[in-house]
Backbone bond lengths (Angstrom), bond angles and torsions (degrees), N, CA, C in turn:
res aa  C-N    CA-C-N  psi(-1)  N-CA   C-N-CA  omega(-1)  CA-C   N-CA-C  phi
1 M - - - 1.465 - - 1.516 104.16 -
2 S 1.347 122.16 3.05 1.469 116.94 178.02 1.444 116.49 -59.93
3 T 1.294 118.34 136.35 1.532 124.37 179.11 1.487 109.31 -117.77
4 D 1.355 112.60 126.32 1.502 112.39 177.94 1.494 109.08 -94.46
5 A 1.358 117.49 117.80 1.461 128.15 -173.13 1.567 107.89 -96.41
6 A 1.256 119.93 16.13 1.545 121.73 -173.06 1.536 113.01 -79.73
7 R 1.348 118.56 0.14 1.491 117.57 175.67 1.634 105.46 -65.15
8 T 1.358 104.50 150.28 1.463 115.20 179.24 1.529 115.05 -68.23
9 L 1.359 122.71 125.61 1.376 123.13 172.37 1.468 108.42 -101.35
10 S 1.383 122.01 143.60 1.343 124.92 175.00 1.556 108.35 -86.15
11 P 1.427 116.21 152.03 1.351 118.91 -173.18 1.536 113.62 -66.17
12 G 1.270 116.67 -15.81 1.424 119.49 -171.63 1.596 113.94 -92.34
13 N 1.412 118.69 -114.55 1.380 119.39 -176.34 1.605 114.35 -63.81
14 D 1.204 118.43 -29.20 1.490 120.97 -176.08 1.575 105.88 -68.50
15 F 1.260 115.52 -43.12 1.552 121.38 -177.56 1.472 105.77 -70.33
16 E 1.284 122.12 -43.76 1.534 124.82 -179.61 1.544 111.22 -61.57
17 R 1.351 114.63 -37.81 1.522 118.88 178.85 1.527 106.15 -70.93
18 C 1.224 121.87 -34.62 1.509 125.16 -173.32 1.549 98.80 -65.30
19 V 1.334 120.46 -46.91 1.517 124.24 -172.00 1.560 105.79 -69.14
20 A 1.338 118.57 -42.66 1.417 118.41 -174.47 1.496 109.45 -67.28
21 E 1.296 119.91 -31.09 1.454 123.63 -178.19 1.525 117.89 -91.31
22 R 1.429 111.81 5.43 1.499 119.49 -176.17 1.387 114.51 52.40
23 R 1.353 117.34 49.54 1.429 122.31 -178.33 1.575 112.57 -119.36
24 P 1.208 118.06 127.41 1.490 120.29 177.49 1.533 114.73 -47.89
25 G 1.177 122.15 144.13 1.507 121.00 -175.33 1.479 111.73 -148.94
26 L 1.284 116.42 148.70 1.534 124.02 -176.91 1.658 102.69 -128.20
27 V 1.381 105.43 120.89 1.483 112.55 180.00 1.540 106.56 -109.60
28 R 1.375 117.02 100.41 1.531 122.85 -179.72 1.582 106.44 -57.73
29 G 1.342 113.36 124.99 1.310 119.39 174.82 1.601 115.87 71.94
30 G 1.173 114.84 16.86 1.558 127.17 -176.67 1.571 110.68 -65.09
31 A 1.401 113.83 -33.98 1.450 118.68 177.76 1.491 115.23 -82.36
32 T 1.334 116.83 -15.57 1.374 121.30 -169.44 1.602 116.33 -74.03
33 R 1.325 109.70 -14.77 1.493 119.25 177.71 1.628 106.61 -72.77
34 F 1.244 118.82 -12.18 1.532 118.66 -177.35 1.517 103.23 -105.93
35 E 1.374 112.22 101.21 1.448 115.29 -174.51 1.420 115.20 -67.51
36 R 1.387 120.28 -36.81 1.458 123.60 -179.95 1.531 109.64 -68.33
37 L 1.397 117.18 -35.77 1.438 119.02 -176.84 1.522 108.65 -65.04
38 M 1.421 118.42 -38.72 1.342 121.47 -173.89 1.588 109.88 -72.02
39 Q 1.295 119.61 -5.04 1.488 120.19 174.87 1.475 113.25 -86.37
40 W 1.241 124.31 -5.65 1.419 132.07 -174.80 1.551 109.11 -59.06
41 S 1.363 116.24 139.09 1.386 121.75 -175.65 1.507 107.35 -165.68
42 P 1.302 124.76 173.17 1.438 121.81 172.48 1.464 113.87 -65.31
43 A 1.361 114.25 -37.51 1.538 115.95 -179.80 1.520 108.99 -68.83
44 W 1.345 118.71 -32.42 1.523 124.13 176.83 1.508 107.63 -60.69
45 F 1.264 119.33 -48.74 1.549 124.16 -178.98 1.492 106.73 -63.71
46 V 1.311 125.83 -47.37 1.439 127.37 -179.63 1.438 112.77 -59.54
47 E 1.395 117.45 -43.27 1.400 118.84 -176.21 1.497 117.91 -69.51
48 R 1.394 112.02 -28.49 1.485 120.46 -171.08 1.564 107.44 -103.25
49 Y 1.372 114.05 -37.11 1.470 114.93 -165.68 1.534 112.17 -135.91
50 A 1.360 112.13 40.86 1.398 113.85 -179.63 1.453 119.75 -62.06
51 D 1.378 118.33 -25.71 1.490 122.87 -179.18 1.486 110.83 -99.39
52 V 1.422 119.01 3.58 1.475 118.71 178.14 1.458 107.32 -78.59
53 R 1.389 118.12 140.94 1.419 122.57 178.17 1.549 116.31 -85.00
54 C 1.320 116.04 140.72 1.460 118.25 173.74 1.575 101.16 -142.73
55 R 1.476 106.31 164.64 1.440 118.85 174.86 1.440 114.61 -92.20
56 Y 1.256 117.80 146.85 1.588 120.91 172.41 1.535 111.42 -133.03
57 F 1.306 112.53 147.97 1.457 118.08 -173.34 1.624 105.91 -155.76
58 D 1.330 109.96 164.30 1.553 121.53 -171.55 1.450 109.42 -103.95
59 D 1.256 119.46 -32.21 1.569 123.64 -169.33 1.626 107.34 -103.49
60 G 1.285 111.27 -169.21 1.494 114.90 -176.19 1.527 110.95 -104.34
61 W 1.368 115.82 22.52 1.529 119.24 -170.13 1.460 114.30 -132.52
62 S 1.278 116.45 -39.12 1.461 122.70 -157.16 1.551 112.46 -83.71
63 M 1.266 124.05 22.23 1.458 123.69 -171.41 1.495 107.09 -64.35
64 F 1.433 122.35 -39.75 1.488 118.84 -175.91 1.426 114.11 -77.90
65 D 1.275 124.06 -16.01 1.450 125.66 177.00 1.424 118.03 -110.74
66 S 1.377 118.59 5.05 1.439 123.52 -167.89 1.496 110.49 -82.78
67 P 1.346 118.34 163.36 1.455 123.38 -177.18 1.492 111.98 -68.61
68 W 1.401 113.64 151.27 1.466 120.17 176.15 1.570 110.31 -90.97
69 T 1.389 111.89 146.34 1.488 121.79 168.50 1.480 109.71 -139.38
70 T 1.302 119.32 -164.37 1.491 123.00 169.42 1.492 109.19 -121.39
71 F 1.242 112.13 158.10 1.554 113.98 175.44 1.473 111.64 -55.77
72 G 1.341 119.38 -43.08 1.413 119.02 177.80 1.524 115.67 -57.89
73 E 1.369 116.59 -46.86 1.461 116.60 175.43 1.494 115.44 -68.39
74 F 1.304 115.27 -35.21 1.453 118.67 -179.43 1.508 110.59 -61.57
75 F 1.394 121.34 -55.90 1.342 122.01 -177.55 1.657 113.06 -73.51
76 G 1.175 118.16 -11.96 1.463 122.83 178.13 1.494 116.81 -95.12
77 S 1.362 114.09 12.16 1.525 115.77 -174.03 1.557 107.41 -149.87
78 D 1.274 115.17 178.77 1.537 116.24 -178.39 1.496 108.62 -70.33
79 M 1.334 122.07 -3.38 1.498 121.19 178.99 1.569 106.78 -65.01
80 A 1.408 118.61 -16.92 1.395 119.22 -177.55 1.578 107.47 -71.20
81 Q 1.308 120.81 -7.65 1.452 120.39 172.93 1.507 111.37 -80.24
82 R 1.322 119.68 -0.20 1.480 122.45 -175.66 1.496 107.68 -107.04
83 Y 1.379 113.90 -158.47 1.462 121.16 -179.53 1.513 104.16 -116.85
84 Y 1.369 108.45 153.24 1.493 108.96 176.53 1.612 106.21 -144.28
85 A 1.365 115.39 158.93 1.400 120.89 178.94 1.566 113.70 -147.66
86 L 1.197 123.12 148.24 1.430 125.59 177.61 1.510 109.41 -137.62
87 K 1.315 116.66 116.46 1.459 119.27 -174.69 1.584 108.93 -103.64
88 R 1.267 114.43 134.41 1.441 116.83 179.23 1.539 114.17 -150.16
89 Y 1.331 107.67 131.09 1.514 114.12 -176.58 1.581 107.71 -83.74
90 V 1.286 122.20 149.77 1.440 119.38 -171.92 1.452 114.12 -70.97
91 H 1.449 115.83 -18.25 1.426 114.35 175.78 1.459 113.11 -97.47
92 D 1.265 122.94 14.51 1.460 127.04 178.77 1.531 105.99 -75.33
93 P 1.404 114.49 117.20 1.506 118.02 179.54 1.496 109.60 -59.84
94 D 1.327 122.48 -33.90 1.414 119.45 -165.15 1.653 108.85 -95.92
95 A 1.237 115.04 4.88 1.479 120.19 -178.37 1.560 110.38 -85.28
96 P 1.489 107.85 126.40 1.529 105.96 164.35 1.558 109.38 -67.49
97 L 1.201 120.38 134.54 1.466 124.62 -174.81 1.557 107.57 -90.06
98 F 1.329 114.41 81.64 1.426 123.53 -176.56 1.633 104.98 -61.61
99 I 1.344 117.52 -22.05 1.419 117.65 179.56 1.636 108.56 -72.03
100 D 1.195 115.77 -11.36 1.549 113.89 175.87 1.451 112.67 -61.40
101 D 1.326 120.36 -14.95 1.411 130.52 174.47 1.615 116.76 -81.67
102 L 1.326 109.17 0.80 1.438 122.59 165.65 1.543 111.18 -109.04
103 D 1.280 115.36 143.39 1.450 123.81 179.60 1.548 109.56 -90.88
104 F 1.260 116.42 131.07 1.445 120.66 -178.20 1.571 104.51 -126.83
105 P 1.352 118.13 139.45 1.543 123.74 -0.42 1.555 105.30 -76.75
106 N 1.439 113.38 163.05 1.491 120.70 171.70 1.479 108.44 -139.43
107 P 1.352 119.30 179.37 1.451 122.61 -174.95 1.513 116.55 -63.09
108 F 1.467 114.94 -14.88 1.433 121.22 -171.05 1.586 112.01 -102.67
109 L 1.192 116.44 -39.63 1.510 118.62 -176.50 1.547 107.38 -164.53
110 E 1.429 110.52 165.14 1.431 124.87 174.95 1.568 109.98 -98.73
111 L 1.315 117.32 154.21 1.491 115.02 176.22 1.533 111.76 -60.63
112 S 1.351 121.26 -26.40 1.461 117.84 176.83 1.431 117.20 -72.37
113 D 1.508 114.75 -10.71 1.530 123.61 179.00 1.527 109.86 -74.04
114 V 1.344 113.73 -20.91 1.480 118.02 -168.09 1.516 111.78 -78.10
115 R 1.365 113.02 117.61 1.546 116.75 175.26 1.573 111.16 -92.78
116 R 1.345 113.19 -45.00 1.509 111.34 174.62 1.580 97.92 -156.70
117 H 1.427 112.65 167.15 1.471 122.00 172.28 1.473 110.49 -134.25
118 I 1.305 118.03 143.68 1.529 122.46 178.38 1.516 108.03 -125.42
119 V 1.327 112.04 121.97 1.499 117.39 172.45 1.466 105.03 -82.44
120 F 1.313 120.35 144.39 1.409 127.86 -178.28 1.506 114.30 -145.86
121 G 1.299 121.65 161.54 1.434 125.76 173.24 1.563 112.25 173.29
122 G 1.246 109.01 171.87 1.462 111.32 -175.58 1.632 110.84 168.64
123 R 1.281 114.99 167.82 1.512 121.20 175.49 1.438 111.54 -66.17
124 A 1.307 112.36 168.98 1.527 119.75 172.23 1.596 108.41 -66.06
125 G 1.235 117.48 136.16 1.515 124.71 -172.43 1.377 122.68 94.42
126 T 1.378 115.03 -11.00 1.446 118.82 174.28 1.578 103.93 -90.48
127 G 1.304 110.03 171.23 1.527 116.94 -176.91 1.527 109.99 170.12
128 V 1.335 113.79 -161.92 1.443 119.63 -172.35 1.591 110.64 -138.61
129 L 1.261 117.24 133.66 1.426 122.04 177.53 1.491 115.00 -63.24
130 P 1.287 124.15 176.79 1.511 123.55 -179.85 1.543 105.76 -68.15
131 H 1.362 109.00 135.55 1.443 117.50 175.06 1.628 102.66 -160.57
132 V 1.376 113.38 172.02 1.399 120.10 -172.28 1.577 108.98 -144.01
133 H 1.352 117.96 148.58 1.470 124.84 178.21 1.428 110.78 -161.92
134 G 1.299 117.62 -165.56 1.435 122.44 -172.87 1.643 111.62 -72.75
135 D 1.320 107.92 172.04 1.561 113.65 177.62 1.483 106.98 -47.17
136 A 1.351 116.31 139.01 1.501 119.79 -175.43 1.520 112.33 -149.92
137 L 1.316 111.23 148.03 1.532 121.42 175.07 1.486 107.82 -113.98
138 N 1.294 121.49 126.38 1.450 127.69 177.95 1.474 116.70 -103.81
139 F 1.292 125.46 95.68 1.406 131.19 179.89 1.610 110.30 -83.57
140 L 1.317 118.18 119.53 1.526 119.95 176.85 1.515 111.16 -121.32
141 P 1.346 117.36 92.65 1.419 120.42 172.11 1.526 118.63 -66.19
142 V 1.390 110.99 -28.65 1.473 118.08 -175.10 1.549 112.44 -133.83
143 G 1.380 118.47 129.35 1.415 123.85 178.36 1.436 120.84 96.44
144 R 1.349 120.89 -167.04 1.361 129.81 -175.42 1.447 113.77 -144.17
145 K 1.317 124.70 136.19 1.382 132.22 -171.89 1.401 116.52 -131.95
146 R 1.367 123.43 137.80 1.418 121.48 170.27 1.513 109.33 -99.36
147 W 1.380 117.26 143.36 1.403 126.86 -176.78 1.469 110.98 -119.34
148 V 1.299 114.34 144.15 1.466 121.00 167.55 1.652 105.92 -136.58
149 L 1.262 114.29 126.41 1.520 118.57 -177.15 1.446 112.64 -143.21
150 F 1.409 118.75 143.81 1.331 128.17 173.22 1.571 116.82 -149.36
151 D 1.322 116.28 152.59 1.403 117.89 179.75 1.537 116.33 -69.65
152 C 1.304 117.07 124.21 1.450 118.40 -172.52 1.489 109.86 -124.30
153 T 1.228 121.00 19.09 1.496 126.58 176.84 1.543 110.79 -58.89
154 P 1.285 116.92 147.44 1.487 118.29 -172.82 1.551 116.58 -50.25
155 E 1.326 119.27 -29.65 1.433 119.03 -178.51 1.528 115.74 -88.16
156 T 1.375 115.96 11.39 1.474 118.64 -176.61 1.508 109.48 -118.52
157 P 1.397 113.52 152.96 1.387 118.42 176.39 1.573 117.58 -53.03
158 G 1.341 110.33 -29.44 1.509 115.42 176.18 1.401 118.63 -62.04
159 H 1.422 116.95 -18.36 1.429 117.67 -175.68 1.613 114.98 -62.37
160 G 1.300 111.00 -45.83 1.489 118.19 179.96 1.575 108.25 -62.89
161 L 1.292 121.49 -33.51 1.339 124.61 -175.60 1.625 107.20 -73.57
162 W 1.359 116.18 -42.59 1.370 113.65 177.88 1.513 113.05 -65.81
163 Q 1.283 113.56 -37.26 1.559 112.32 178.35 1.474 110.71 -62.08
164 R 1.279 117.87 -38.91 1.498 119.85 -176.87 1.566 102.65 -66.68
165 Y 1.245 125.13 -52.13 1.418 121.98 178.06 1.568 114.62 -56.19
166 W 1.359 117.56 -44.75 1.415 122.30 174.91 1.600 119.10 -49.71
167 T 1.384 107.35 -40.87 1.517 113.73 -179.20 1.541 110.34 -95.86
168 G 1.261 115.25 -18.11 1.481 115.11 -173.46 1.555 115.37 -96.52
169 Y 1.325 115.48 -8.93 1.491 115.90 -179.97 1.615 102.47 -128.85
170 G 1.272 109.84 149.20 1.534 117.56 -175.97 1.430 117.54 -165.19
171 E 1.213 118.48 -148.77 1.444 125.44 -177.44 1.656 112.93 -51.90
172 G 1.334 113.06 132.29 1.408 121.15 179.51 1.477 114.19 84.43
173 Q 1.351 123.02 -2.43 1.358 126.82 179.58 1.584 111.83 -106.31
174 T 1.181 115.77 151.22 1.571 120.27 -173.42 1.535 112.72 -120.55
175 F 1.275 113.96 168.28 1.495 119.41 173.83 1.503 110.76 -55.62
176 E 1.296 118.69 -37.15 1.558 117.21 -179.41 1.538 111.54 -70.88
177 D 1.305 120.29 -30.11 1.444 123.74 172.91 1.587 108.79 -56.03
178 W 1.379 110.06 -56.66 1.453 117.47 -177.62 1.594 114.50 -63.11
179 Y 1.336 110.11 -42.19 1.458 110.58 -179.08 1.495 113.64 -61.93
180 A 1.380 115.75 -49.56 1.463 119.61 179.81 1.503 113.63 -53.10
181 A 1.379 115.10 -38.55 1.477 121.74 -174.38 1.565 113.16 -79.64
182 E 1.402 115.89 -36.48 1.426 120.11 -162.21 1.541 120.43 -123.82
183 F 1.441 110.34 -12.26 1.465 106.35 -172.79 1.426 117.02 -73.19
184 E 1.328 122.16 -32.22 1.466 120.06 177.67 1.388 113.44 -64.43
185 A 1.371 120.68 -40.94 1.468 122.54 -178.63 1.521 108.35 -73.33
186 L 1.360 121.17 -31.56 1.442 119.69 -177.21 1.615 103.75 -70.61
187 T 1.343 125.58 -50.66 1.478 121.83 176.03 1.424 115.05 -56.79
188 A 1.258 122.26 -20.37 1.464 121.78 -179.91 1.644 108.73 -87.70
189 A 1.225 114.84 -20.99 1.503 123.16 -175.02 1.539 113.95 -93.21
190 V 1.352 119.13 -39.01 1.425 122.58 -174.78 1.489 111.06 -140.23
191 P 1.311 118.12 163.49 1.434 122.39 170.93 1.498 111.25 -65.52
192 T 1.284 117.27 127.15 1.425 119.66 -169.95 1.598 109.63 -132.87
193 W 1.333 113.18 131.67 1.523 115.62 178.39 1.523 107.06 -100.73
194 T 1.346 107.98 128.05 1.634 113.32 171.89 1.412 111.56 -130.76
195 F 1.338 122.40 135.41 1.456 131.05 175.77 1.328 113.02 -161.48
196 E 1.352 117.00 170.05 1.316 127.46 175.06 1.608 109.98 -108.92
197 Q 1.388 117.22 133.80 1.484 127.57 174.28 1.464 107.19 -101.92
198 G 1.377 117.90 125.56 1.397 122.74 -176.96 1.522 110.98 -107.84
199 P 1.380 119.43 179.87 1.404 115.11 -177.81 1.568 115.25 -69.31
200 G 1.316 113.53 135.57 1.472 119.31 -173.10 1.583 113.65 87.85
201 D 1.213 121.04 1.34 1.454 127.46 -177.09 1.597 108.46 -89.95
202 L 1.274 115.69 158.82 1.366 126.18 -178.86 1.508 110.49 -129.19
203 V 1.415 122.89 129.13 1.419 120.86 -179.89 1.612 104.25 -121.16
204 Y 1.358 106.61 141.98 1.541 115.84 -178.52 1.584 104.86 -108.27
205 V 1.319 118.98 122.23 1.410 122.24 177.23 1.530 109.60 -114.41
206 P 1.374 118.93 115.81 1.492 116.14 -177.62 1.551 108.96 -72.61
207 A 1.279 115.46 157.13 1.452 125.69 170.99 1.583 106.19 -54.29
208 G 1.238 117.04 135.05 1.460 123.77 174.74 1.457 115.34 79.42
209 F 1.387 119.04 14.90 1.432 130.43 162.26 1.398 116.79 -90.51
210 C 1.229 121.77 104.32 1.542 126.88 173.05 1.507 108.19 -62.11
211 H 1.350 119.67 133.57 1.430 122.59 -179.23 1.479 109.79 -149.84
212 A 1.287 113.76 148.08 1.475 127.40 175.46 1.570 111.68 -130.71
213 V 1.346 115.06 146.58 1.419 117.01 -165.90 1.567 108.22 -137.85
214 L 1.406 114.91 140.37 1.501 118.34 178.15 1.450 101.27 -124.08
215 N 1.333 117.74 132.69 1.495 123.95 171.90 1.600 108.66 -81.38
216 L 1.276 116.71 112.37 1.497 120.66 -179.55 1.505 108.05 -82.89
217 E 1.270 121.35 -25.53 1.579 128.87 178.42 1.410 102.87 -132.00
218 P 1.410 119.96 166.52 1.435 126.71 165.58 1.537 107.16 -52.49
219 V 1.309 112.89 132.26 1.560 115.89 178.29 1.444 114.27 -123.56
220 I 1.232 115.43 159.80 1.560 122.49 169.93 1.619 103.14 -147.55
221 G 1.292 116.32 132.04 1.459 120.98 179.75 1.469 115.66 -166.14
222 V 1.247 117.01 -173.09 1.485 124.38 179.28 1.533 108.97 -142.23
223 V 1.263 115.70 135.89 1.523 119.91 173.58 1.577 100.66 -111.90
224 I 1.443 110.03 139.54 1.379 116.84 175.71 1.631 105.49 -116.32
225 E 1.288 116.56 132.98 1.369 121.14 176.11 1.498 111.16 -104.50
226 R 1.362 119.31 137.19 1.456 123.63 -178.62 1.589 108.43 -116.55
227 P 1.336 114.14 145.99 1.455 117.11 176.36 1.537 109.58 -63.77
228 R 1.244 114.80 152.37 1.472 123.40 177.40 1.514 109.54 -96.10
229 T 1.327 114.08 139.28 1.556 119.53 175.23 1.417 112.47 -118.85
230 D 1.460 119.75 11.94 1.458 119.16 -176.01 1.526 112.39 -112.51
231 G 1.364 118.50 12.29 1.405 124.00 -179.72 1.412 119.00 90.38
232 Y 1.315 117.17 -1.93 1.557 117.27 173.05 1.501 110.78 -79.52
233 P 1.283 113.52 139.45 1.562 115.94 -178.11 1.391 110.42 -71.01
234 I 1.388 113.85 154.65 1.510 120.96 176.96 1.516 110.25 -61.76
235 W 1.386 117.47 -49.09 1.476 120.72 178.57 1.472 106.81 -156.17
236 W 1.349 116.63 143.44 1.475 120.33 -177.50 1.593 103.44 -149.96
237 P 1.301 117.93 146.21 1.473 131.59 -1.04 1.429 116.78 -76.77
238 R 1.228 122.00 -15.00 1.468 124.81 -172.64 1.437 110.08 -131.71
239 G 1.266 119.73 156.61 1.555 123.52 171.32 1.442 113.15 -115.13
240 D 1.327 115.66 168.10 1.511 119.28 -178.41 1.547 107.57 -125.81
241 D 1.318 114.79 23.13 1.524 119.09 -178.56 1.570 108.13 -72.52
């Protein structure tokens, strides 16, 4: 049942139809229209945000409970071999608005659509275990990522699989642990989207789609979550707000 979603979507009607149908989508070159975003690099973060705190972690699970550091310390030490993330709400007065490096409005969203944004990055081999959240756009100016996605809303067969992954995998485990044990059975059980996101690409993840990600190369990017208006919850069964 595996479905390859790697075909190129246009930023216009093709992308809008993908959103309307709750279907994961990949827009080749979708991030390249944002010139400032495409300048991101470790040196860029250190120059502008050396004292800004971020979390770092080694596995695919521990983002919410992991230690804090700063971008300056992270990129100036062996911690740069790990994974990092910084979550910010658009109304957080203490947050550097990394999304200022996106121009609004744009073909993908309005500034008023932004609920929160998460800066992320890490070396090749890092990634995130299966998880689910609200409607999201993943902009990748640097690196390459492998994606696995499937619908896990309560009325679908994927819901039980996601619950099993959520409770069965945790601290110390990685995308590769999950992939080796589960991927073949997953694709046999439910429609599954698998593709690679390259530098300058944009990925759309509908709310209620479980997804796991492996960094194939060192990556830097930002994910923007949007509020849902169609009744699907932002996150269940628990939140991390």
